[in-house]
Structure formats: structure tokens, C-alpha cells
N, CA, C and O atoms as a Tripos MOL2 file, in Angstrom:
@<TRIPOS>MOLECULE
protein
  320   319    80     0     0
PROTEIN
NO_CHARGES

@<TRIPOS>ATOM
      1 N          55.7850  122.2050   85.5870 N.3       1 MET1
      2 CA         54.3870  122.2170   85.2200 C.3       1 MET1
      3 C          53.5140  122.3730   86.4590 C.2       1 MET1
      4 O          52.4240  122.9390   86.3870 O.2       1 MET1
      5 N          53.9970  121.8660   87.6050 N.am      2 PHE2
      6 CA         53.2240  122.0160   88.8360 C.3       2 PHE2
      7 C          53.0050  123.4870   89.1730 C.2       2 PHE2
      8 O          51.8960  123.8860   89.5290 O.2       2 PHE2
      9 N          54.0550  124.2890   89.0610 N.am      3 ALA3
     10 CA         53.9470  125.7150   89.3820 C.3       3 ALA3
     11 C          52.9720  126.4030   88.4430 C.2       3 ALA3
     12 O          52.2000  127.2590   88.8750 O.2       3 ALA3
     13 N          52.9940  126.0510   87.1880 N.am      4 SER4
     14 CA         52.0750  126.6390   86.2160 C.3       4 SER4
     15 C          50.6300  126.2470   86.5270 C.2       4 SER4
     16 O          49.7300  127.0850   86.4870 O.2       4 SER4
     17 N          50.4200  124.9800   86.8330 N.am      5 LYS5
     18 CA         49.0790  124.5180   87.1890 C.3       5 LYS5
     19 C          48.5790  125.1750   88.4720 C.2       5 LYS5
     20 O          47.3760  125.3650   88.6560 O.2       5 LYS5
     21 N          49.5160  125.5200   89.3600 N.am      6 ALA6
     22 CA         49.1510  126.1510   90.6370 C.3       6 ALA6
     23 C          48.8740  127.6420   90.4900 C.2       6 ALA6
     24 O          48.4920  128.2990   91.4590 O.2       6 ALA6
     25 N          49.0640  128.1840   89.2830 N.am      7 GLY7
     26 CA         48.7090  129.5770   89.0460 C.3       7 GLY7
     27 C          49.8390  130.5310   88.7530 C.2       7 GLY7
     28 O          49.6070  131.7370   88.6580 O.2       7 GLY7
     29 N          51.0590  130.0370   88.6060 N.am      8 ALA8
     30 CA         52.1770  130.9220   88.2790 C.3       8 ALA8
     31 C          51.9120  131.6120   86.9410 C.2       8 ALA8
     32 O          51.4660  130.9860   85.9790 O.2       8 ALA8
     33 N          52.1950  132.9100   86.9010 N.am      9 LYS9
     34 CA         51.9990  133.6740   85.6570 C.3       9 LYS9
     35 C          52.8880  133.1220   84.5530 C.2       9 LYS9
     36 O          52.4350  132.9210   83.4270 O.2       9 LYS9
     37 N          54.1530  132.8780   84.8760 N.am     10 HIS10
     38 CA         55.0830  132.2720   83.9230 C.3      10 HIS10
     39 C          56.1510  131.5340   84.7150 C.2      10 HIS10
     40 O          56.5210  131.9480   85.8140 O.2      10 HIS10
     41 N          56.6340  130.4570   84.1580 N.am     11 VAL11
     42 CA         57.6380  129.6230   84.8150 C.3      11 VAL11
     43 C          58.8720  129.5600   83.9210 C.2      11 VAL11
     44 O          58.7720  129.3560   82.7120 O.2      11 VAL11
     45 N          60.0400  129.7400   84.5430 N.am     12 TYR12
     46 CA         61.3080  129.5890   83.8390 C.3      12 TYR12
     47 C          62.0350  128.4070   84.4430 C.2      12 TYR12
     48 O          62.2620  128.3580   85.6520 O.2      12 TYR12
     49 N          62.3970  127.4650   83.6100 N.am     13 GLY13
     50 CA         63.1930  126.3250   84.0450 C.3      13 GLY13
     51 C          64.5930  126.5050   83.4920 C.2      13 GLY13
     52 O          64.7630  126.7530   82.2980 O.2      13 GLY13
     53 N          65.5930  126.3820   84.3470 N.am     14 ILE14
     54 CA         66.9730  126.5990   83.9240 C.3      14 ILE14
     55 C          67.8030  125.3810   84.2870 C.2      14 ILE14
     56 O          67.7980  124.9230   85.4290 O.2      14 ILE14
     57 N          68.5160  124.8650   83.2950 N.am     15 ASP15
     58 CA         69.4110  123.7310   83.5290 C.3      15 ASP15
     59 C          70.5200  123.8010   82.4920 C.2      15 ASP15
     60 O          70.2780  124.1280   81.3300 O.2      15 ASP15
     61 N          71.7320  123.4940   82.9200 N.am     16 MET16
     62 CA         72.8580  123.5870   82.0050 C.3      16 MET16
     63 C          73.1230  122.2910   81.2290 C.2      16 MET16
     64 O          73.9650  122.2650   80.3320 O.2      16 MET16
     65 N          72.4100  121.2270   81.5720 N.am     17 SER17
     66 CA         72.6400  119.9430   80.9040 C.3      17 SER17
     67 C          71.6570  119.7450   79.7500 C.2      17 SER17
     68 O          70.7910  120.5810   79.4920 O.2      17 SER17
     69 N          71.8170  118.6240   79.0720 N.am     18 ASN18
     70 CA         70.9270  118.3070   77.9450 C.3      18 ASN18
     71 C          69.5010  118.0070   78.3770 C.2      18 ASN18
     72 O          68.6110  117.8890   77.5340 O.2      18 ASN18
     73 N          69.2700  117.8810   79.6870 N.am     19 ILE19
     74 CA         67.9010  117.6650   80.1640 C.3      19 ILE19
     75 C          67.0110  118.8430   79.7770 C.2      19 ILE19
     76 O          65.7940  118.6920   79.6640 O.2      19 ILE19
     77 N          67.6070  120.0080   79.5760 N.am     20 ALA20
     78 CA         66.8400  121.1860   79.1630 C.3      20 ALA20
     79 C          66.1620  120.9400   77.8150 C.2      20 ALA20
     80 O          65.0330  121.3780   77.5980 O.2      20 ALA20
     81 N          66.8450  120.2470   76.9180 N.am     21 ASP21
     82 CA         66.2520  119.9360   75.6090 C.3      21 ASP21
     83 C          65.0500  119.0080   75.7690 C.2      21 ASP21
     84 O          64.0200  119.2000   75.1230 O.2      21 ASP21
     85 N          65.1860  118.0080   76.6270 N.am     22 GLN22
     86 CA         64.0760  117.0880   76.8880 C.3      22 GLN22
     87 C          62.9280  117.8130   77.5800 C.2      22 GLN22
     88 O          61.7620  117.5810   77.2610 O.2      22 GLN22
     89 N          63.2520  118.6830   78.5170 N.am     23 ALA23
     90 CA         62.2230  119.4370   79.2370 C.3      23 ALA23
     91 C          61.4180  120.2950   78.2750 C.2      23 ALA23
     92 O          60.1990  120.4000   78.4100 O.2      23 ALA23
     93 N          62.0810  120.9050   77.3150 N.am     24 THR24
     94 CA         61.3800  121.7220   76.3140 C.3      24 THR24
     95 C          60.3700  120.8740   75.5520 C.2      24 THR24
     96 O          59.2370  121.3060   75.3360 O.2      24 THR24
     97 N          60.7620  119.6880   75.1470 N.am     25 LYS25
     98 CA         59.8490  118.7910   74.4290 C.3      25 LYS25
     99 C          58.6620  118.3960   75.2970 C.2      25 LYS25
    100 O          57.5300  118.3440   74.8180 O.2      25 LYS25
    101 N          58.9190  118.1180   76.5700 N.am     26 ILE26
    102 CA         57.8460  117.7260   77.4980 C.3      26 ILE26
    103 C          56.8760  118.8820   77.7120 C.2      26 ILE26
    104 O          55.6610  118.6810   77.7160 O.2      26 ILE26
    105 N          57.4030  120.0860   77.8910 N.am     27 VAL27
    106 CA         56.5730  121.2800   78.0760 C.3      27 VAL27
    107 C          55.6610  121.4630   76.8680 C.2      27 VAL27
    108 O          54.4620  121.6910   77.0260 O.2      27 VAL27
    109 N          56.2190  121.3650   75.6640 N.am     28 GLU28
    110 CA         55.4330  121.5340   74.4450 C.3      28 GLU28
    111 C          54.3890  120.4350   74.2860 C.2      28 GLU28
    112 O          53.2460  120.7110   73.9230 O.2      28 GLU28
    113 N          54.7760  119.1920   74.5560 N.am     29 ALA29
    114 CA         53.8630  118.0540   74.4110 C.3      29 ALA29
    115 C          52.6780  118.1440   75.3690 C.2      29 ALA29
    116 O          51.6050  117.6080   75.0900 O.2      29 ALA29
    117 N          52.8740  118.8220   76.4960 N.am     30 ASN30
    118 CA         51.8020  118.9460   77.4870 C.3      30 ASN30
    119 C          51.0340  120.2580   77.3970 C.2      30 ASN30
    120 O          50.2080  120.5590   78.2590 O.2      30 ASN30
    121 N          51.3050  121.0390   76.3520 N.am     31 GLY31
    122 CA         50.5370  122.2550   76.1130 C.3      31 GLY31
    123 C          50.8860  123.4440   76.9980 C.2      31 GLY31
    124 O          50.0420  124.3110   77.2250 O.2      31 GLY31
    125 N          52.1100  123.4970   77.4980 N.am     32 PHE32
    126 CA         52.5190  124.5980   78.3730 C.3      32 PHE32
    127 C          53.5020  125.5610   77.7050 C.2      32 PHE32
    128 O          54.1480  126.3590   78.3840 O.2      32 PHE32
    129 N          53.6140  125.4890   76.3980 N.am     33 LYS33
    130 CA         54.6020  126.2910   75.6640 C.3      33 LYS33
    131 C          54.4980  127.7890   75.9560 C.2      33 LYS33
    132 O          55.5150  128.4810   75.9990 O.2      33 LYS33
    133 N          53.2840  128.2930   76.1560 N.am     34 ASP34
    134 CA         53.0920  129.7240   76.4130 C.3      34 ASP34
    135 C          53.2760  130.0870   77.8840 C.2      34 ASP34
    136 O          53.3530  131.2700   78.2140 O.2      34 ASP34
    137 N          53.3470  129.1040   78.7680 N.am     35 LYS35
    138 CA         53.4320  129.3680   80.2040 C.3      35 LYS35
    139 C          54.7760  129.0030   80.8230 C.2      35 LYS35
    140 O          55.1060  129.4620   81.9170 O.2      35 LYS35
    141 N          55.5620  128.1650   80.1140 N.am     36 ILE36
    142 CA         56.8360  127.6970   80.6580 C.3      36 ILE36
    143 C          57.9350  127.8930   79.6160 C.2      36 ILE36
    144 O          57.7930  127.4890   78.4620 O.2      36 ILE36
    145 N          59.0200  128.5120   80.0370 N.am     37 THR37
    146 CA         60.1820  128.7080   79.1760 C.3      37 THR37
    147 C          61.3580  127.9620   79.7890 C.2      37 THR37
    148 O          61.7020  128.1780   80.9510 O.2      37 THR37
    149 N          61.9730  127.0830   79.0020 N.am     38 ILE38
    150 CA         63.1460  126.3560   79.4550 C.3      38 ILE38
    151 C          64.3760  127.0380   78.8610 C.2      38 ILE38
    152 O          64.4460  127.2900   77.6580 O.2      38 ILE38
    153 N          65.3350  127.3290   79.7230 N.am     39 ILE39
    154 CA         66.5550  128.0040   79.3000 C.3      39 ILE39
    155 C          67.7310  127.0870   79.6030 C.2      39 ILE39
    156 O          67.8990  126.6310   80.7340 O.2      39 ILE39
    157 N          68.5420  126.8210   78.5860 N.am     40 LYS40
    158 CA         69.7120  125.9680   78.7770 C.3      40 LYS40
    159 C          70.9090  126.8580   79.0960 C.2      40 LYS40
    160 O          71.3040  127.6970   78.2870 O.2      40 LYS40
    161 N          71.4790  126.6690   80.2750 N.am     41 GLY41
    162 CA         72.6310  127.4570   80.6750 C.3      41 GLY41
    163 C          72.8100  127.4520   82.1780 C.2      41 GLY41
    164 O          72.0490  126.8160   82.9080 O.2      41 GLY41
    165 N          73.8270  128.1700   82.6320 N.am     42 LYS42
    166 CA         74.0950  128.3020   84.0630 C.3      42 LYS42
    167 C          73.3450  129.5140   84.5880 C.2      42 LYS42
    168 O          73.2890  130.5550   83.9350 O.2      42 LYS42
    169 N          72.7710  129.3690   85.7690 N.am     43 MET43
    170 CA         71.9930  130.4530   86.3710 C.3      43 MET43
    171 C          72.7830  131.7570   86.4030 C.2      43 MET43
    172 O          72.2450  132.8260   86.1140 O.2      43 MET43
    173 N          74.0580  131.6610   86.7540 N.am     44 GLU44
    174 CA         74.8560  132.8740   86.8880 C.3      44 GLU44
    175 C          75.2680  133.4800   85.5460 C.2      44 GLU44
    176 O          75.8430  134.5680   85.5120 O.2      44 GLU44
    177 N          74.9800  132.7870   84.4410 N.am     45 GLU45
    178 CA         75.3720  133.2930   83.1250 C.3      45 GLU45
    179 C          74.2020  133.6830   82.2360 C.2      45 GLU45
    180 O          74.3930  134.3670   81.2310 O.2      45 GLU45
    181 N          72.9950  133.2570   82.5900 N.am     46 ILE46
    182 CA         71.8360  133.5630   81.7310 C.3      46 ILE46
    183 C          71.1720  134.8560   82.1980 C.2      46 ILE46
    184 O          71.4350  135.3530   83.2930 O.2      46 ILE46
    185 N          70.3090  135.3830   81.3420 N.am     47 GLU47
    186 CA         69.5290  136.5500   81.7070 C.3      47 GLU47
    187 C          68.0650  136.2360   81.4460 C.2      47 GLU47
    188 O          67.6900  135.8620   80.3350 O.2      47 GLU47
    189 N          67.2460  136.3890   82.4700 N.am     48 LEU48
    190 CA         65.8210  136.1210   82.3170 C.3      48 LEU48
    191 C          65.1620  137.2600   81.5360 C.2      48 LEU48
    192 O          65.6090  138.4040   81.6150 O.2      48 LEU48
    193 N          64.1100  136.9540   80.7880 N.am     49 PRO49
    194 CA         63.3840  137.9930   80.0610 C.3      49 PRO49
    195 C          62.7100  139.0060   80.9880 C.2      49 PRO49
    196 O          62.4030  140.1210   80.5670 O.2      49 PRO49
    197 N          62.4790  138.6250   82.2450 N.am     50 GLU50
    198 CA         61.8470  139.5200   83.2210 C.3      50 GLU50
    199 C          62.8840  139.9510   84.2500 C.2      50 GLU50
    200 O          63.8120  139.2030   84.5580 O.2      50 GLU50
    201 N          62.7200  141.1630   84.7810 N.am     51 LYS51
    202 CA         63.6810  141.6910   85.7460 C.3      51 LYS51
    203 C          63.5650  141.0390   87.1200 C.2      51 LYS51
    204 O          64.5650  140.9180   87.8280 O.2      51 LYS51
    205 N          62.3700  140.6200   87.5070 N.am     52 SER52
    206 CA         62.2190  139.9790   88.8080 C.3      52 SER52
    207 C          61.1860  138.8660   88.7190 C.2      52 SER52
    208 O          60.3460  138.8360   87.8200 O.2      52 SER52
    209 N          61.2750  137.9560   89.6750 N.am     53 VAL53
    210 CA         60.3260  136.8480   89.7570 C.3      53 VAL53
    211 C          59.7520  136.8130   91.1640 C.2      53 VAL53
    212 O          60.3450  137.3560   92.0970 O.2      53 VAL53
    213 N          58.6150  136.1840   91.3140 N.am     54 ASP54
    214 CA         57.9520  136.1290   92.6160 C.3      54 ASP54
    215 C          58.4940  135.0260   93.5170 C.2      54 ASP54
    216 O          58.5250  135.1730   94.7390 O.2      54 ASP54
    217 N          58.9150  133.9360   92.9170 N.am     55 ILE55
    218 CA         59.3610  132.7950   93.7240 C.3      55 ILE55
    219 C          60.4270  132.0260   92.9560 C.2      55 ILE55
    220 O          60.4160  131.9760   91.7260 O.2      55 ILE55
    221 N          61.3450  131.4280   93.7040 N.am     56 ILE56
    222 CA         62.3660  130.5690   93.1120 C.3      56 ILE56
    223 C          62.2370  129.2020   93.7650 C.2      56 ILE56
    224 O          62.2730  129.0700   94.9890 O.2      56 ILE56
    225 N          62.0870  128.1950   92.9250 N.am     57 ILE57
    226 CA         62.0850  126.8140   93.3960 C.3      57 ILE57
    227 C          63.3710  126.2190   92.8470 C.2      57 ILE57
    228 O          63.5840  126.2060   91.6350 O.2      57 ILE57
    229 N          64.2160  125.7340   93.7200 N.am     58 SER58
    230 CA         65.5420  125.3280   93.2750 C.3      58 SER58
    231 C          65.9300  123.9610   93.7900 C.2      58 SER58
    232 O          65.6020  123.5690   94.9100 O.2      58 SER58
    233 N          66.6310  123.2590   92.9410 N.am     59 GLU59
    234 CA         67.3050  122.0310   93.3370 C.3      59 GLU59
    235 C          68.7870  122.3270   93.1470 C.2      59 GLU59
    236 O          69.3480  122.1000   92.0750 O.2      59 GLU59
    237 N          69.3920  122.8220   94.1740 N.am     60 VAL60
    238 CA         70.8110  123.1410   94.0990 C.3      60 VAL60
    239 C          71.5660  121.8680   94.4450 C.2      60 VAL60
    240 O          71.5840  121.4260   95.5940 O.2      60 VAL60
    241 N          72.1720  121.3050   93.4510 N.am     61 ARG61
    242 CA         72.8900  120.0510   93.6590 C.3      61 ARG61
    243 C          74.2140  120.2940   94.3500 C.2      61 ARG61
    244 O          74.8130  121.3620   94.2320 O.2      61 ARG61
    245 N          74.6470  119.2990   95.0570 N.am     62 ARG62
    246 CA         75.9590  119.4010   95.7010 C.3      62 ARG62
    247 C          77.0250  119.2040   94.6300 C.2      62 ARG62
    248 O          77.3220  118.0840   94.2160 O.2      62 ARG62
    249 N          77.5720  120.2890   94.2110 N.am     63 SER63
    250 CA         78.6610  120.2150   93.2420 C.3      63 SER63
    251 C          79.9090  120.7280   93.9410 C.2      63 SER63
    252 O          80.0720  120.5530   95.1480 O.2      63 SER63
    253 N          80.7640  121.3450   93.1960 N.am     64 ALA64
    254 CA         81.9830  121.8940   93.7800 C.3      64 ALA64
    255 C          81.6840  123.1400   94.6080 C.2      64 ALA64
    256 O          82.5620  123.6490   95.3060 O.2      64 ALA64
    257 N          80.4630  123.6280   94.5350 N.am     65 ARG65
    258 CA         80.0940  124.8420   95.2480 C.3      65 ARG65
    259 C          79.9790  124.6060   96.7450 C.2      65 ARG65
    260 O          79.5150  123.5580   97.1940 O.2      65 ARG65
    261 N          80.4060  125.5910   97.4970 N.am     66 SER66
    262 CA         80.2210  125.5380   98.9440 C.3      66 SER66
    263 C          78.7990  125.9950   99.2660 C.2      66 SER66
    264 O          78.0950  126.4890   98.3850 O.2      66 SER66
    265 N          78.3780  125.8350  100.5010 N.am     67 LYS67
    266 CA         77.0570  126.3110  100.9110 C.3      67 LYS67
    267 C          76.9360  127.8040  100.6890 C.2      67 LYS67
    268 O          75.8840  128.2860  100.2700 O.2      67 LYS67
    269 N          78.0030  128.5440  100.9650 N.am     68 THR68
    270 CA         77.9970  129.9930  100.7770 C.3      68 THR68
    271 C          77.8240  130.3400   99.3110 C.2      68 THR68
    272 O          77.0550  131.2410   98.9750 O.2      68 THR68
    273 N          78.5250  129.6400   98.4340 N.am     69 GLN69
    274 CA         78.4030  129.9040   96.9980 C.3      69 GLN69
    275 C          77.0030  129.5770   96.4900 C.2      69 GLN69
    276 O          76.4610  130.2990   95.6530 O.2      69 GLN69
    277 N          76.4160  128.4960   96.9900 N.am     70 ARG70
    278 CA         75.0500  128.1420   96.5650 C.3      70 ARG70
    279 C          74.0700  129.2060   97.0290 C.2      70 ARG70
    280 O          73.1660  129.5870   96.2860 O.2      70 ARG70
    281 N          74.2450  129.6920   98.2600 N.am     71 HIS71
    282 CA         73.3810  130.7460   98.7820 C.3      71 HIS71
    283 C          73.5200  132.0160   97.9390 C.2      71 HIS71
    284 O          72.5150  132.6320   97.5840 O.2      71 HIS71
    285 N          74.7380  132.4070   97.6220 N.am     72 GLU72
    286 CA         74.9650  133.5930   96.8110 C.3      72 GLU72
    287 C          74.3280  133.4660   95.4370 C.2      72 GLU72
    288 O          73.8170  134.4450   94.8940 O.2      72 GLU72
    289 N          74.3560  132.2550   94.8680 N.am     73 LEU73
    290 CA         73.7310  132.0230   93.5640 C.3      73 LEU73
    291 C          72.2300  132.2630   93.6400 C.2      73 LEU73
    292 O          71.6600  132.9000   92.7540 O.2      73 LEU73
    293 N          71.5910  131.7670   94.6770 N.am     74 LEU74
    294 CA         70.1440  131.9630   94.8230 C.3      74 LEU74
    295 C          69.8060  133.4350   95.0860 C.2      74 LEU74
    296 O          68.8110  133.9360   94.5640 O.2      74 LEU74
    297 N          70.6040  134.1200   95.8720 N.am     75 VAL75
    298 CA         70.3780  135.5400   96.1230 C.3      75 VAL75
    299 C          70.5200  136.3080   94.8130 C.2      75 VAL75
    300 O          69.7230  137.2000   94.5220 O.2      75 VAL75
    301 N          71.5200  135.9670   94.0360 N.am     76 SER76
    302 CA         71.7350  136.6070   92.7400 C.3      76 SER76
    303 C          70.5620  136.3600   91.8030 C.2      76 SER76
    304 O          70.1340  137.2670   91.0900 O.2      76 SER76
    305 N          70.0410  135.1380   91.8000 N.am     77 ALA77
    306 CA         68.8960  134.8040   90.9400 C.3      77 ALA77
    307 C          67.6780  135.6120   91.3440 C.2      77 ALA77
    308 O          66.9210  136.0560   90.4810 O.2      77 ALA77
    309 N          67.4770  135.8080   92.6180 N.am     78 ARG78
    310 CA         66.3310  136.5630   93.1060 C.3      78 ARG78
    311 C          66.3810  138.0300   92.6840 C.2      78 ARG78
    312 O          65.3570  138.6290   92.3570 O.2      78 ARG78
    313 N          67.5720  138.5900   92.6960 N.am     79 ARG79
    314 CA         67.7290  140.0040   92.3270 C.3      79 ARG79
    315 C          67.5300  140.2320   90.8460 C.2      79 ARG79
    316 O          67.0880  141.3090   90.4440 O.2      79 ARG79
    317 N          67.8420  139.2520   90.0270 N.am     80 GLY80
    318 CA         67.6820  139.3860   88.5910 C.3      80 GLY80
    319 C          68.6910  140.1820   87.9250 C.2      80 GLY80
    320 O          68.6390  140.3510   86.7070 O.2      80 GLY80
@<TRIPOS>BOND
     1     1     2 1
     2     2     3 1
     3     3     4 2
     4     3     5 am
     5     5     6 1
     6     6     7 1
     7     7     8 2
     8     7     9 am
     9     9    10 1
    10    10    11 1
    11    11    12 2
    12    11    13 am
    13    13    14 1
    14    14    15 1
    15    15    16 2
    16    15    17 am
    17    17    18 1
    18    18    19 1
    19    19    20 2
    20    19    21 am
    21    21    22 1
    22    22    23 1
    23    23    24 2
    24    23    25 am
    25    25    26 1
    26    26    27 1
    27    27    28 2
    28    27    29 am
    29    29    30 1
    30    30    31 1
    31    31    32 2
    32    31    33 am
    33    33    34 1
    34    34    35 1
    35    35    36 2
    36    35    37 am
    37    37    38 1
    38    38    39 1
    39    39    40 2
    40    39    41 am
    41    41    42 1
    42    42    43 1
    43    43    44 2
    44    43    45 am
    45    45    46 1
    46    46    47 1
    47    47    48 2
    48    47    49 am
    49    49    50 1
    50    50    51 1
    51    51    52 2
    52    51    53 am
    53    53    54 1
    54    54    55 1
    55    55    56 2
    56    55    57 am
    57    57    58 1
    58    58    59 1
    59    59    60 2
    60    59    61 am
    61    61    62 1
    62    62    63 1
    63    63    64 2
    64    63    65 am
    65    65    66 1
    66    66    67 1
    67    67    68 2
    68    67    69 am
    69    69    70 1
    70    70    71 1
    71    71    72 2
    72    71    73 am
    73    73    74 1
    74    74    75 1
    75    75    76 2
    76    75    77 am
    77    77    78 1
    78    78    79 1
    79    79    80 2
    80    79    81 am
    81    81    82 1
    82    82    83 1
    83    83    84 2
    84    83    85 am
    85    85    86 1
    86    86    87 1
    87    87    88 2
    88    87    89 am
    89    89    90 1
    90    90    91 1
    91    91    92 2
    92    91    93 am
    93    93    94 1
    94    94    95 1
    95    95    96 2
    96    95    97 am
    97    97    98 1
    98    98    99 1
    99    99   100 2
   100    99   101 am
   101   101   102 1
   102   102   103 1
   103   103   104 2
   104   103   105 am
   105   105   106 1
   106   106   107 1
   107   107   108 2
   108   107   109 am
   109   109   110 1
   110   110   111 1
   111   111   112 2
   112   111   113 am
   113   113   114 1
   114   114   115 1
   115   115   116 2
   116   115   117 am
   117   117   118 1
   118   118   119 1
   119   119   120 2
   120   119   121 am
   121   121   122 1
   122   122   123 1
   123   123   124 2
   124   123   125 am
   125   125   126 1
   126   126   127 1
   127   127   128 2
   128   127   129 am
   129   129   130 1
   130   130   131 1
   131   131   132 2
   132   131   133 am
   133   133   134 1
   134   134   135 1
   135   135   136 2
   136   135   137 am
   137   137   138 1
   138   138   139 1
   139   139   140 2
   140   139   141 am
   141   141   142 1
   142   142   143 1
   143   143   144 2
   144   143   145 am
   145   145   146 1
   146   146   147 1
   147   147   148 2
   148   147   149 am
   149   149   150 1
   150   150   151 1
   151   151   152 2
   152   151   153 am
   153   153   154 1
   154   154   155 1
   155   155   156 2
   156   155   157 am
   157   157   158 1
   158   158   159 1
   159   159   160 2
   160   159   161 am
   161   161   162 1
   162   162   163 1
   163   163   164 2
   164   163   165 am
   165   165   166 1
   166   166   167 1
   167   167   168 2
   168   167   169 am
   169   169   170 1
   170   170   171 1
   171   171   172 2
   172   171   173 am
   173   173   174 1
   174   174   175 1
   175   175   176 2
   176   175   177 am
   177   177   178 1
   178   178   179 1
   179   179   180 2
   180   179   181 am
   181   181   182 1
   182   182   183 1
   183   183   184 2
   184   183   185 am
   185   185   186 1
   186   186   187 1
   187   187   188 2
   188   187   189 am
   189   189   190 1
   190   190   191 1
   191   191   192 2
   192   191   193 am
   193   193   194 1
   194   194   195 1
   195   195   196 2
   196   195   197 am
   197   197   198 1
   198   198   199 1
   199   199   200 2
   200   199   201 am
   201   201   202 1
   202   202   203 1
   203   203   204 2
   204   203   205 am
   205   205   206 1
   206   206   207 1
   207   207   208 2
   208   207   209 am
   209   209   210 1
   210   210   211 1
   211   211   212 2
   212   211   213 am
   213   213   214 1
   214   214   215 1
   215   215   216 2
   216   215   217 am
   217   217   218 1
   218   218   219 1
   219   219   220 2
   220   219   221 am
   221   221   222 1
   222   222   223 1
   223   223   224 2
   224   223   225 am
   225   225   226 1
   226   226   227 1
   227   227   228 2
   228   227   229 am
   229   229   230 1
   230   230   231 1
   231   231   232 2
   232   231   233 am
   233   233   234 1
   234   234   235 1
   235   235   236 2
   236   235   237 am
   237   237   238 1
   238   238   239 1
   239   239   240 2
   240   239   241 am
   241   241   242 1
   242   242   243 1
   243   243   244 2
   244   243   245 am
   245   245   246 1
   246   246   247 1
   247   247   248 2
   248   247   249 am
   249   249   250 1
   250   250   251 1
   251   251   252 2
   252   251   253 am
   253   253   254 1
   254   254   255 1
   255   255   256 2
   256   255   257 am
   257   257   258 1
   258   258   259 1
   259   259   260 2
   260   259   261 am
   261   261   262 1
   262   262   263 1
   263   263   264 2
   264   263   265 am
   265   265   266 1
   266   266   267 1
   267   267   268 2
   268   267   269 am
   269   269   270 1
   270   270   271 1
   271   271   272 2
   272   271   273 am
   273   273   274 1
   274   274   275 1
   275   275   276 2
   276   275   277 am
   277   277   278 1
   278   278   279 1
   279   279   280 2
   280   279   281 am
   281   281   282 1
   282   282   283 1
   283   283   284 2
   284   283   285 am
   285   285   286 1
   286   286   287 1
   287   287   288 2
   288   287   289 am
   289   289   290 1
   290   290   291 1
   291   291   292 2
   292   291   293 am
   293   293   294 1
   294   294   295 1
   295   295   296 2
   296   295   297 am
   297   297   298 1
   298   298   299 1
   299   299   300 2
   300   299   301 am
   301   301   302 1
   302   302   303 1
   303   303   304 2
   304   303   305 am
   305   305   306 1
   306   306   307 1
   307   307   308 2
   308   307   309 am
   309   309   310 1
   310   310   311 1
   311   311   312 2
   312   311   313 am
   313   313   314 1
   314   314   315 1
   315   315   316 2
   316   315   317 am
   317   317   318 1
   318   318   319 1
   319   319   320 2
@<TRIPOS>SUBSTRUCTURE
     1 MET1         2 RESIDUE 1 A MET
     2 PHE2         6 RESIDUE 1 A PHE
     3 ALA3        10 RESIDUE 1 A ALA
     4 SER4        14 RESIDUE 1 A SER
     5 LYS5        18 RESIDUE 1 A LYS
     6 ALA6        22 RESIDUE 1 A ALA
     7 GLY7        26 RESIDUE 1 A GLY
     8 ALA8        30 RESIDUE 1 A ALA
     9 LYS9        34 RESIDUE 1 A LYS
    10 HIS10       38 RESIDUE 1 A HIS
    11 VAL11       42 RESIDUE 1 A VAL
    12 TYR12       46 RESIDUE 1 A TYR
    13 GLY13       50 RESIDUE 1 A GLY
    14 ILE14       54 RESIDUE 1 A ILE
    15 ASP15       58 RESIDUE 1 A ASP
    16 MET16       62 RESIDUE 1 A MET
    17 SER17       66 RESIDUE 1 A SER
    18 ASN18       70 RESIDUE 1 A ASN
    19 ILE19       74 RESIDUE 1 A ILE
    20 ALA20       78 RESIDUE 1 A ALA
    21 ASP21       82 RESIDUE 1 A ASP
    22 GLN22       86 RESIDUE 1 A GLN
    23 ALA23       90 RESIDUE 1 A ALA
    24 THR24       94 RESIDUE 1 A THR
    25 LYS25       98 RESIDUE 1 A LYS
    26 ILE26      102 RESIDUE 1 A ILE
    27 VAL27      106 RESIDUE 1 A VAL
    28 GLU28      110 RESIDUE 1 A GLU
    29 ALA29      114 RESIDUE 1 A ALA
    30 ASN30      118 RESIDUE 1 A ASN
    31 GLY31      122 RESIDUE 1 A GLY
    32 PHE32      126 RESIDUE 1 A PHE
    33 LYS33      130 RESIDUE 1 A LYS
    34 ASP34      134 RESIDUE 1 A ASP
    35 LYS35      138 RESIDUE 1 A LYS
    36 ILE36      142 RESIDUE 1 A ILE
    37 THR37      146 RESIDUE 1 A THR
    38 ILE38      150 RESIDUE 1 A ILE
    39 ILE39      154 RESIDUE 1 A ILE
    40 LYS40      158 RESIDUE 1 A LYS
    41 GLY41      162 RESIDUE 1 A GLY
    42 LYS42      166 RESIDUE 1 A LYS
    43 MET43      170 RESIDUE 1 A MET
    44 GLU44      174 RESIDUE 1 A GLU
    45 GLU45      178 RESIDUE 1 A GLU
    46 ILE46      182 RESIDUE 1 A ILE
    47 GLU47      186 RESIDUE 1 A GLU
    48 LEU48      190 RESIDUE 1 A LEU
    49 PRO49      194 RESIDUE 1 A PRO
    50 GLU50      198 RESIDUE 1 A GLU
    51 LYS51      202 RESIDUE 1 A LYS
    52 SER52      206 RESIDUE 1 A SER
    53 VAL53      210 RESIDUE 1 A VAL
    54 ASP54      214 RESIDUE 1 A ASP
    55 ILE55      218 RESIDUE 1 A ILE
    56 ILE56      222 RESIDUE 1 A ILE
    57 ILE57      226 RESIDUE 1 A ILE
    58 SER58      230 RESIDUE 1 A SER
    59 GLU59      234 RESIDUE 1 A GLU
    60 VAL60      238 RESIDUE 1 A VAL
    61 ARG61      242 RESIDUE 1 A ARG
    62 ARG62      246 RESIDUE 1 A ARG
    63 SER63      250 RESIDUE 1 A SER
    64 ALA64      254 RESIDUE 1 A ALA
    65 ARG65      258 RESIDUE 1 A ARG
    66 SER66      262 RESIDUE 1 A SER
    67 LYS67      266 RESIDUE 1 A LYS
    68 THR68      270 RESIDUE 1 A THR
    69 GLN69      274 RESIDUE 1 A GLN
    70 ARG70      278 RESIDUE 1 A ARG
    71 HIS71      282 RESIDUE 1 A HIS
    72 GLU72      286 RESIDUE 1 A GLU
    73 LEU73      290 RESIDUE 1 A LEU
    74 LEU74      294 RESIDUE 1 A LEU
    75 VAL75      298 RESIDUE 1 A VAL
    76 SER76      302 RESIDUE 1 A SER
    77 ALA77      306 RESIDUE 1 A ALA
    78 ARG78      310 RESIDUE 1 A ARG
    79 ARG79      314 RESIDUE 1 A ARG
    80 GLY80      318 RESIDUE 1 A GLY
């Protein structure tokens, strides 16, 4: 919601856990349904409705991924 309030044309939130369901409810309850889209899934498996985005804000958690794999994921997300 911060990015939307700061002037982002549209915001996509992506999370593979059930938090995505809660985020959708929060977005709707706060009146951002037309400005924020929450997508449940893995970044490397989903497809955004737009071919490119202007900025990526990411919380890449330390999982089984190496630093190189996390970097490649963000580069892939940027390319669309």
C-alpha cells in the first residue's frame, strides 16, 4: 500500500504462502482493489499481466536458494 500511496501506477504483490489470501483481504478493506493485485504463487512460476514493471521491491528470504539464485530470480522478475 505504501508504493500505491507514493504514486505507483499499479502494484503487484506476490507470495506463495497463505499470507497472499490475507493480503488480498487487507487490500480490499483499505480501498486499494483497483491499484494493488495480490498473486499467490512463486515468482518464477507466475506471469504478470504486464510485460515490464518500473521497480521491484523484494524481501528475498534466506531459503535454500544461494545468493546467485536469489539474484537470478530478481533479474528474471525484472525482465518479465
